[in-house]
C-alpha positions as CSV (number, residue, x, y, z in Angstrom):
1,S,40.3,130.6,54.5
2,T,42.6,128.0,53.7
3,R,42.2,125.4,51.6
4,V,43.8,121.9,49.9
5,C,44.2,122.1,46.1
6,T,46.1,119.7,43.8
7,D,45.0,121.4,40.9
8,L,47.5,124.2,39.5
9,E,45.1,124.9,36.5
10,S,42.8,126.2,39.4
11,G,41.3,129.6,38.6
12,D,40.8,130.2,42.1
13,F,44.2,131.6,42.6
14,D,46.2,134.5,41.6
15,A,50.0,133.8,42.2
16,I,51.4,130.1,42.9
17,V,54.5,130.3,45.3
18,V,56.7,127.3,45.3
19,V,59.4,126.3,48.4
20,S,62.0,124.2,47.1
21,P,65.5,123.6,47.6
22,S,66.2,123.4,43.9
23,T,63.9,123.5,40.8
24,K,64.7,119.7,39.8
25,E,62.0,119.2,42.4
26,I,58.9,121.1,41.2
27,P,56.5,120.2,38.3
28,E,57.7,120.2,34.9
29,V,55.1,123.3,33.8
30,L,56.6,125.6,36.6
31,R,60.4,124.5,35.9
32,K,59.5,125.8,32.2
33,A,58.3,129.3,33.4
34,L,61.6,129.6,35.6
35,E,64.1,128.8,32.8
36,P,64.6,132.4,31.1
37,T,65.0,133.7,34.5
38,L,67.2,131.0,35.8
39,A,69.3,131.1,32.4
40,L,70.0,135.1,33.0
41,D,69.9,134.4,36.8
42,K,72.1,131.8,38.1
43,G,71.7,132.6,41.9
44,A,67.7,132.8,41.6
45,E,68.2,129.1,42.2
46,N,69.5,129.3,45.3
47,K,68.8,132.2,47.0
48,G,65.7,134.7,47.6
49,C,62.6,135.2,45.7
50,T,62.0,135.0,42.2
51,L,58.5,136.5,40.3
52,V,57.7,135.3,36.6
53,P,54.6,135.4,34.9
54,V,53.3,131.4,34.1
55,S,51.0,130.3,31.7
56,L,48.3,129.3,34.5
57,P,45.3,131.0,35.4
58,A,47.1,132.2,38.5
59,K,49.6,134.1,35.8
60,R,52.3,134.6,38.6
61,L,55.0,132.4,39.9
62,V,57.1,133.1,42.6
63,Y,60.1,130.7,43.4
64,S,61.5,130.8,46.8
65,A,64.4,128.8,47.5
66,T,65.1,127.3,51.0
67,G,69.0,127.7,49.7
68,P,71.4,124.8,50.5
69,L,70.3,122.4,53.3
70,D,73.8,120.2,54.1
71,R,75.4,122.7,56.3
72,D,75.7,121.4,59.7
73,Y,73.7,124.8,60.7
74,D,70.8,124.2,58.4
75,D,67.5,122.8,59.7
76,L,63.7,123.0,58.7
77,R,63.9,126.9,59.2
78,R,64.9,127.0,56.1
79,F,61.4,125.7,54.9
80,S,59.7,128.0,57.5
81,E,61.6,131.1,56.3
82,A,61.3,130.4,52.5
83,G,57.8,130.0,52.9
84,C,57.6,133.1,54.7
85,A,59.3,135.3,52.1
86,G,57.6,133.7,49.4
87,I,54.1,134.6,50.4
88,K,55.2,138.1,51.2
89,R,56.8,138.1,47.9
90,A,53.4,137.2,46.2
91,L,51.8,139.9,48.6
92,A,53.6,142.6,47.7
93,A,53.3,141.4,43.7
94,G,49.4,142.0,44.4
95,A,48.1,138.7,44.8
96,K,45.0,138.4,47.3
97,A,45.0,134.1,46.6
98,P,47.9,132.6,46.5
99,L,48.6,128.9,46.2
100,L,51.5,127.6,48.1
101,M,53.6,124.4,47.2
102,S,56.4,122.7,48.8
103,C,58.8,120.4,47.0
104,G,61.8,118.6,48.9
105,S,62.8,117.8,52.2
106,M,66.0,118.1,54.3
107,P,68.6,115.5,54.0
108,N,67.5,112.6,56.4
109,G,64.2,114.4,56.8
110,T,60.7,113.9,55.5
111,V,58.6,116.0,53.3
112,K,55.6,116.4,56.0
113,E,58.2,117.7,58.4
114,A,59.1,120.2,55.5
115,S,55.8,120.9,54.3
116,T,54.7,121.8,57.8
117,C,57.1,124.0,58.5
118,T,56.7,125.3,55.1
119,L,52.8,126.2,55.6
120,L,53.5,127.4,59.3
121,G,56.2,130.3,57.9
122,A,53.5,131.1,55.1
123,L,50.9,131.4,57.6
124,G,53.1,133.6,59.9
125,A,53.4,136.2,56.9
126,V,49.4,136.4,56.2
127,Y,48.9,136.7,60.0
128,V,47.0,140.1,61.3
129,P,47.0,140.8,64.9
130,L,43.6,140.7,66.6
131,E,44.2,144.4,67.4
132,M,44.6,145.4,63.8
133,R,41.7,143.0,62.9
134,E,39.2,144.7,65.2
135,S,40.3,148.4,65.0
136,V,41.1,148.7,60.9
137,K,38.4,146.7,59.4
138,E,40.2,147.2,56.0
139,R,43.3,145.8,56.9
140,A,42.0,143.1,58.3
141,K,43.0,140.1,56.6
142,K,46.0,140.2,54.1
143,V,44.7,137.5,51.6
144,N,41.0,136.3,50.8
145,L,42.0,132.7,50.5
146,M,45.1,130.8,50.4
147,G,45.8,127.5,49.0
148,W,48.0,124.2,50.0
149,N,49.6,122.1,47.5
150,G,51.8,120.2,49.7
151,D,51.7,117.3,51.8
152,K,48.1,115.9,52.1
153,E,48.4,114.7,55.6
């Protein structure tokens, strides 16, 4: 199931997945957890997924960067792909209840558009085909719960 959660201190989730074009737009507590990694690897701010421990009940933070958004071929797929990659990284780390957070937007775009694409990308990552759900019960779902901490509309 999926539900809205505005509290990063919630004990219901075992990972926080943040999708953002830069760390400047994410909450301070999460930015502080990323600082040691970013000091060591400057490339982590702009591409790929970074997994770090965080001093919140979730214990894991996955930062999934959208990468640059200002090139002529960049569009909302950057948020969708980052959402998908972030959730897949959290699942690979053993998460069963990730909390997804979307920060930022495209230049001249809206936060709602970026948030919607992030959520759709993440939902695509946890989708299990009907045939699999019916035939292999132990693989019927990838997550027990998915939280949403993005645009509330």
